[in-house]
ROVEX-644878 format. One line per 5 residues: number of its first residue (from 0); for each residue x, y, z of C-alpha. Coordinates in steps of 0.5 Angstrom, whole numbers. Each point is the difference from the previous one (the first is absolute). Layout:
<pts>
NUM) X/Y/Z | ...;
</pts>
This chain:
<pts>
0) 40/78/30 | 2/2/-7 | -3/6/-4 | -1/-6/-5 | -4/-5/4;
5) -4/6/3 | -2/2/-7 | -2/-7/-2 | -4/-1/7 | -6/5/-1;
10) 1/-2/-7 | -1/-8/1 | -6/2/5 | -3/4/-6 | -8/-3/-2;
15) 1/-2/-7 | -6/2/-2 | -4/6/4 | -7/3/-2 | -2/7/2;
20) -7/2/0 | -1/-3/-6 | -7/2/-5 | -4/-2/-5 | -6/3/-2;
25) -4/-2/-6 | -5/4/-3 | -6/-4/-1 | -5/6/-3 | -5/-1/-5;
30) 2/3/-7 | 0/8/-2 | -6/-1/-3 | -4/-3/5 | 2/4/5;
35) -1/6/-4 | -7/-2/-1 | -2/-3/7 | 3/5/4 | 5/-6/3;
40) 6/2/4 | 7/-3/-2 | 1/-7/5 | 7/-2/3 | 1/-7/3;
45) 6/0/5 | 2/-6/-1 | 7/1/4 | 0/5/5 | 7/2/4;
50) 3/-7/1 | 7/0/3 | 4/-7/1 | 7/-2/0 | 2/-6/-3;
55) 7/-3/3 | 4/-4/-4 | -1/-8/1 | -6/1/2 | -8/-1/-1;
60) -5/5/1 | -6/-2/-2 | -7/5/-1 | -6/-2/2 | -8/1/0;
65) -6/0/-3 | -1/-1/-8 | 0/8/-3 | 4/2/6 | 6/3/-4;
70) 5/-6/1 | 1/-1/-7 | 0/7/-3 | 7/1/5 | 3/-6/-3;
75) -1/3/-7 | 2/7/3 | 7/-3/2 | 2/-3/-6 | -2/6/-4;
80) -6/-3/-4 | -3/5/1 | 2/8/4 | -2/2/6 | -4/6/1;
85) 4/3/5 | 6/-3/6 | 6/-3/-2 | 3/-7/-1 | 6/-2/1;
90) 5/-6/-1 | 7/0/5 | -1/8/0 | -1/2/-7 | -7/3/-2;
95) -3/-4/-6 | -4/5/-1 | 5/6/-1 | 1/2/-7 | 7/1/2;
100) 1/-7/1 | -3/-2/-6 | 7/-3/-3 | 2/-4/6 | -8/-3/-1;
105) 2/-5/-6 | 5/-3/5 | -4/0/6 | -6/-3/-3 | 4/-7/-1;
110) 0/0/7 | -8/-1/0 | -5/-5/-2 | -7/-2/1 | -4/-6/1;
115) -7/1/-2 | -6/-2/2 | -4/-5/-5 | 5/-5/-3 | -4/-1/-6;
120) 0/8/-2 | 7/1/1 | 3/-4/-5 | 0/1/-8 | -4/-6/-2;
125) 4/1/-7 | 7/-1/3 | 3/-6/2 | 2/-1/7 | 8/1/-1;
130) -1/7/-4 | -5/2/6 | 6/-1/5 | 5/3/-5 | -3/6/-1;
135) 3/4/6 | 6/-3/-1 | 1/3/-7 | -4/7/2 | 5/1/5;
140) 6/-2/-4 | 2/-5/4 | 2/-5/-4 | 0/0/-8 | 3/-7/-2;
145) -6/-4/-1 | 3/-7/3 | 2/4/6 | -7/3/1 | -3/-8/-2;
150) 4/-2/6 | -2/6/4 | -7/-2/-1 | 0/-7/1 | 3/1/7;
155) -5/4/2 | -5/-5/-2 | 3/-5/5 | 0/5/5 | -6/1/0;
160) -2/-8/0 | -1/-1/-7 | 3/-4/-6 | 5/4/-5 | -4/-3/-6;
165) -6/4/3 | 3/6/-4 | -3/-3/-7 | -6/0/2 | -6/6/0;
170) -3/2/7 | -8/-3/-2 | 5/-6/1 | 1/1/8 | -5/0/6;
175) -1/6/4 | 5/-1/5 | 5/-2/-6 | -1/6/-3 | 1/4/6;
180) 7/-4/1 | 1/3/-7 | -1/6/2 | 5/0/7 | 5/-2/-6;
185) -1/6/-3 | 1/4/5 | 6/-2/2 | 3/0/-7 | 3/6/1;
190) 2/-1/7 | -4/5/3 | 1/2/7 | -7/2/2 | -6/-3/-3;
195) -7/3/2 | -5/-7/0 | -8/3/-1 | -4/-6/3 | 5/-5/-4;
200) -4/-6/3 | -8/2/1 | -2/-3/-8 | 3/-7/3 | -2/-6/3;
205) 1/0/8 | 5/-6/-1 | 4/4/-6 | 1/5/4 | 3/-2/5;
210) 5/-3/-5 | 1/7/-3 | 1/3/6 | 5/-4/3 | 4/0/-7;
215) 0/8/1 | 3/-1/8 | 5/-4/-3 | 2/5/-6 | 0/5/5;
220) 6/-3/5 | 3/-2/-7 | 0/6/-3 | 0/5/6 | -7/3/-4;
225) -4/5/3 | -8/0/-1 | -6/5/0 | -5/-5/1 | -7/2/-2;
230) -6/-5/4 | -7/0/3 | 2/-8/3 | 2/1/7 | 3/-7/0;
235) 4/1/-6 | 2/6/3 | 2/-3/7 | 5/-5/-4 | 3/5/-4;
240) 0/7/3 | 6/3/4 | -4/6/2 | -7/2/-2 | -4/7/-2;
245) -8/-1/0 | -3/5/-5 | -7/2/0 | -3/4/-5 | 6/3/-3;
250) 4/2/7 | 4/-5/5 | -2/-1/6 | 4/-4/3 | 7/-2/-1;
255) 4/-6/5 | 4/-5/0 | -4/-7/-2 | 1/-4/6 | -2/7/4;
260) -6/1/-5 | -3/-7/2 | 1/0/7 | -2/7/2 | -4/4/-6;
265) -1/7/2 | -4/3/-5 | -8/-2/0 | 0/-1/-7 | 6/-5/1;
270) -3/-3/5 | -6/-2/-4 | 3/-3/-6 | 4/-5/5 | -7/-1/4;
275) -3/-2/-8 | 5/-5/0 | -3/-7/2 | 2/-2/6 | 3/-8/-1;
280) 3/0/7 | -7/1/2 | 3/4/6 | -7/3/3 | 3/8/0;
285) -5/5/-2 | 0/2/-7 | -3/7/-4 | -1/-2/-7 | 1/6/-5;
290) -7/3/0 | -3/5/-6 | 2/2/-7 | 7/3/-2 | -2/8/-2;
295) -1/3/-7 | 8/2/-1 | -3/5/-5 | -3/4/6 | 4/-4/7;
300) -3/2/7 | 4/6/4 | 5/-1/5 | 2/-7/1 | -3/-4/-6;
305) -1/-6/4 | -5/3/5 | -7/-1/-3 | 3/-7/1 | 3/0/6;
310) -3/-2/7 | 5/5/3 | -1/7/-4 | -2/6/4 | -1/7/-2;
315) 7/1/-1 | 1/-6/-5 | -6/3/-4 | 4/7/-1 | 7/-1/0;
320) 4/-5/-4 | 6/-4/5 | 7/1/-1 | 5/-6/1 | 2/-1/6;
325) 6/-4/3 | 1/-6/4 | 6/-4/3 | -1/-7/-2 | 3/-5/5;
330) 7/-2/-3 | 1/6/-3 | -3/4/-7 | -6/4/1 | -8/-1/-2;
335) -4/6/-3 | -7/1/1 | -5/5/-2 | -6/0/5 | -2/5/4;
340) -3/-6/5 | 6/-2/1 | 4/7/1 | -5/1/5 | 0/-6/4;
345) -7/-1/-2 | 1/-8/-3 | 2/-3/5 | -5/3/5 | -6/-2/-4;
350) 3/-7/-2 | 1/-2/7 | -7/2/1 | -2/-4/-6 | 4/-7/2;
355) 4/2/-7 | 7/2/3 | 4/-6/1 | 2/0/-7 | 2/7/-1;
360) 5/1/6 | 1/7/3 | 1/6/-4 | 6/4/4 | 2/6/-2;
365) 0/2/-6 | 3/6/-4 | -1/4/-7 | 5/-3/-5 | 5/4/-2;
</pts>
């Protein structure tokens, strides 16, 4: 193998996006005068608490979890809408938070885009659709000629299933599904490589959701896009994701290939999320739905954040925070699980006694992830 080939091989295998120990803390304290008069302490909310994951080129990495677990905050941190409190976000190896890379960030940002959750709030109601879609083209200097921009906008509208004449309309003249198609066209207008999708179908009807999801899959195949997909709908994630990360109270508790996670979930929280999905096949499998409420994120429980709701928690779970452990996955790859019960082998034994072991498979040997 030549030196050039040897250098190119690890570069091709490197992740497109790498997030290391990402944290975001919000100060939710009362105003200074109130704290002074009432003797109240400062309060901090850890929306994202040490999240690490990678996204490979061409794949869809999904983040799932209950509302308030920090998924959308991660999305905003990745695209730079807010700065992280700590941690590192690297795109193709470049730390986007490093001041030394400030000169290159302008060129780098053209390769990012975001599709927001609410299509009714993410479009300027005073702008015509053609101006909305053309704005990234002008902002990044991709075209200056008006005719060239108009042709590009018309092509984008046709790509997402709309008519070129729709560009002269205002957003209020479209349905919710059509507005989300406009948002997708705007996200594609500067030819990005990486798109963050923050619950892009949660505000839409089920039939329209299917159309938008199929469109996004087709666009990914056509343009070689990479998605970071945020959702709380496991049915949507199953249709879209290559790999899935499960978040709980600002932390990642499990990361696995999509097929592996749905076939053999490891973390008790992941199992409970899947058990909450209606069993339309009427398999008769014993199920254990999620119990209890999400703890207050301002004062999370010590140890494992899920321990107050976990039926397998013991004293170690209540005092020691679990570390991510890796497990080889059949067919290649690995799954990461942060759970003391999985690490100690207690989970399978207790599931077997409860008659729930069939859905989880076997734990196998686990070791600390490097």
